[in-house]
C-alpha positions in Angstrom: 0.0 0.0 0.0 1.0 3.6 -0.4 2.0 5.7 2.6 1.8 9.5 2.9 3.5 11.4 5.7 2.3 14.9 6.0 2.9 17.8 8.4 1.0 20.9 9.4 3.9 23.5 8.9 2.7 24.3 5.4 6.1 24.6 4.0 8.6 22.1 2.2 12.0 21.1 3.4 15.2 19.5 2.5 15.8 16.1 3.9 18.4 13.5 5.2 21.9 14.6 5.0 25.0 12.5 3.8 27.3 11.7 6.6 29.5 14.6 6.2 26.5 17.0 6.5 25.4 15.5 9.8 26.8 16.6 13.2 29.2 14.3 15.1 27.3 11.6 16.9 26.7 11.8 20.7 25.7 8.1 20.5 27.5 5.2 18.8 24.2 3.4 18.1 23.2 3.1 14.4 19.7 2.1 13.1 18.8 -1.5 13.8 19.1 -4.5 11.5 16.0 -4.6 9.1 14.4 -8.0 8.7 10.9 -9.5 8.2 9.5 -7.0 5.6 7.8 -8.7 2.6 9.3 -8.3 -0.9 7.5 -6.1 -3.3 4.4 -7.4 -4.8 1.7 -6.4 -7.3 -0.7 -3.8 -6.1 -3.9 -4.8 -4.3 -5.9 -3.3 -7.2 -4.6 -6.3 -9.3 -2.0 -4.6 -11.3 0.6 -6.8 -12.8 4.3 -6.6 -11.8 6.0 -4.2 -14.2 8.4 -5.6 -16.7 10.8 -2.7 -16.0 11.9 -4.5 -12.8 13.7 -7.8 -13.5 13.7 -10.7 -11.1 16.5 -10.5 -8.5 19.4 -12.9 -9.1 20.1 -14.1 -5.5 23.5 -15.5 -6.7 24.7 -11.9 -7.5 24.0 -10.6 -4.1 27.3 -9.5 -2.3 28.4 -11.8 0.5 30.8 -9.4 2.3 31.7 -5.7 2.5 34.3 -6.0 -0.2 32.0 -7.4 -2.8 29.4 -4.8 -1.7 31.9 -1.9 -2.2 32.8 -3.3 -5.8 29.1 -3.4 -6.8 28.5 0.0 -5.3 31.2 1.4 -7.5 29.4 0.2 -10.5 26.0 1.7 -9.5 26.7 5.1 -8.1 26.4 8.1 -10.4 29.1 10.7 -11.5 28.4 14.2 -12.7 28.0 13.2 -16.4 24.7 11.7 -15.5 23.2 15.1 -14.8 24.6 17.1 -17.8 27.4 19.6 -18.6 26.4 22.2 -16.0 26.9 19.9 -13.0 30.3 19.5 -11.5 31.8 17.9 -8.4 31.7 19.7 -5.0 34.5 19.6 -2.6 34.6 17.3 -0.6 33.4 15.1 -3.4 32.8 11.9 -1.3 31.6 11.4 2.2 33.4 9.2 4.7 32.0 5.6 3.8 32.4 4.5 7.4 29.8 6.9 8.7 26.1 6.6 8.8 23.4 9.5 9.3 21.1 9.0 12.2 18.2 11.3 13.2 18.3 12.1 16.9 15.4 12.6 19.2 15.9 16.4 18.9 15.4 16.1 15.1 19.0 17.0 14.4 21.1 14.7 12.2 24.2 13.1 13.6 26.7 10.5 12.3 27.4 7.1 13.7 29.2 3.9 12.5 27.6 1.6 9.9 24.6 -0.4 11.3 24.8 -4.2 11.1 22.5 -4.5 8.1 24.6 -2.3 6.0 27.6 -4.0 4.0 28.8 -0.6 2.1 27.4 2.9 1.5 28.8 5.9 -0.5 27.7 9.5 -1.0 28.9 11.9 -3.6 28.3 15.6 -3.8 27.6 17.8 -6.8 26.6 21.3 -7.7 25.6 23.8 -10.4 28.0 26.6 -9.5 26.5 30.0 -8.8 26.4 32.6 -11.6 24.5 35.8 -12.4 20.9 35.3 -11.3 21.4 31.9 -9.8 22.7 30.6 -6.5 24.4 27.2 -5.8 22.3 24.2 -6.6 23.4 21.2 -4.6 22.9 17.6 -5.4 23.9 14.5 -3.3 23.7 10.9 -4.4 23.9 7.9 -2.1 24.0 4.1 -2.8 23.7 1.7 0.0 24.1 -2.1 -0.2 22.5 -4.2 2.5 22.8 -7.9 3.1 19.4 -8.7 1.6 16.1 -7.2 0.2 14.4 -7.3 3.6 17.1 -5.0 5.2 17.0 -2.5 2.4 13.3 -2.4 2.6 13.5 -1.5 6.3 15.7 1.4 5.3 12.9 2.9 3.4 10.4 2.2 6.2 12.6 4.1 8.7 12.8 7.0 6.4 8.9 7.2 6.4 9.0 7.1 10.2 11.5 9.8 10.3 9.3 12.3 8.4 6.4 11.6 10.6 8.5 12.2 13.7 10.4 15.2 12.4 8.8 17.3 9.8 11.4 20.1 10.6 15.1 18.7 10.7 18.4 20.2 11.4 21.1 19.0 9.0 24.0 20.9 10.7 24.4 24.2 12.4 23.8 26.2 9.3 21.4 24.1 7.3 17.9 22.9 8.0 14.8 21.6 6.3 11.2 22.6 7.2 7.7 21.3 6.5 8.8 17.8 5.3 6.3 15.5 3.8 6.7 12.2 2.1 5.0 9.4 0.2 6.0 5.8 -0.6 4.7 3.4 -3.3 5.5 -0.3 -3.8 6.0 -1.7 -7.2 2.7 -1.8 -9.1 1.0 1.1 -7.1 -0.2 4.0 -9.1 2.8 5.1 -11.3 5.5 3.1 -9.8 6.6 0.5 -12.4 10.3 0.9 -12.1 11.4 0.0 -8.6 10.5 -2.4 -5.8 9.9 0.5 -3.5 9.9 4.3 -4.1 9.9 7.1 -1.5 10.0 10.8 -1.8 10.5 13.6 0.6 9.8 17.3 -0.2 9.9 20.5 1.6 11.8 23.8 2.1 15.6 24.1 2.4 17.3 26.9 4.3 21.0 26.7 3.5 24.4 28.0 4.8 24.9 30.4 1.8 21.7 32.5 2.8 18.4 33.2 1.2 15.5 30.9 0.8 13.7 28.9 1.8 14.1 27.1 -1.5 12.6 23.8 -2.9 14.0 20.6 -1.6 13.4 17.0 -2.7 14.9 13.6 -1.8 14.1 10.6 -3.8 15.0 7.0 -2.9 14.4 3.8 -4.8 15.1 0.1 -3.9 16.0 -3.0 -6.0 16.9 -6.1 -4.0 19.6 -5.4 -1.5 20.3 -1.8 -2.9 18.8 1.5 -2.1 19.8 4.5 -4.3 18.9 8.2 -3.5 19.4 11.7 -4.7 19.0 14.9 -2.8 18.2 18.3 -4.5 18.8 21.4 -2.5 17.4 24.4 -4.3 18.8 27.8 -4.8 17.8 31.3 -6.3 17.0 31.1 -10.0 16.2 27.4 -10.1 12.6 26.1 -10.6 11.1 23.4 -8.9 10.8 21.6 -12.2 14.5 21.8 -13.0 15.4 20.5 -9.5 13.0 17.6 -9.7 14.2 16.7 -13.1 17.8 16.4 -12.0 16.9 14.3 -9.1 14.8 11.9 -11.3 17.7 11.6 -13.7 20.2 10.6 -11.0 17.8 8.1 -9.4 16.7 6.5 -12.6 20.3 6.0 -13.8 21.4 4.5 -10.5 18.3 2.2 -10.5 19.1 1.0 -14.0 22.7 0.3 -12.9 21.4 -1.6 -9.8 19.1 -3.8 -12.0 22.1 -4.5 -14.4 24.2 -5.5 -11.4 21.8 -7.7 -9.5 19.0 -8.6 -11.9 18.5 -11.8 -13.8 19.4 -11.6 -17.4 16.4 -11.7 -19.8 15.7 -15.2 -21.4 
């Protein structure tokens, strides 16, 4: 079934940070191991499973962290996915040993990798500021879990976080407000491309001033993998432009994940 998490703030917000965007952790605990969540199935209305999602090849699933890191490197996007205006930010990659955790105070912190995560990586991109435009920021993340159930629980926790904290502090000078989110399993409504799809939208207030601006965070799942792209708006960029870039990145990485772990067509 689909799930919608809404808030009464009336605004939009940014979303979960990459590990380098979160504050240092005050606790060493990460999110728990995910298990027991059913795999995606056709919608309750009788829609057939979409052919754009291949069957998972269990034999291709990584058995350890080294295999997961190798697969991750073949899935994660680089700047060429987004077009010629997008360049790497500095730092370009987050510390892969860290995991973002949303505290009880709705502020993001970092911790060590939870037990259900074999490998994760986040890259940072931008459209550099120029006359009439601010700095548009894009972050892409790929996480490889031990199995499909654990990657599914990552999405479930994301939905719970929006309900609990519609306003979130990314770090001292960055925050998102009025977050709301929606999730769709494969076969529900327009989701025919991923086992589970989740979006957050809201308003982003960044370190470079101005705003609030449009924020969107899009996550998709295939087998043991989740891929996500965050778009942090800036002056001079339309909502449509930001959303389009986020969809480009998510779609490419999801295609890569299917090629990495899906069964070959007969």
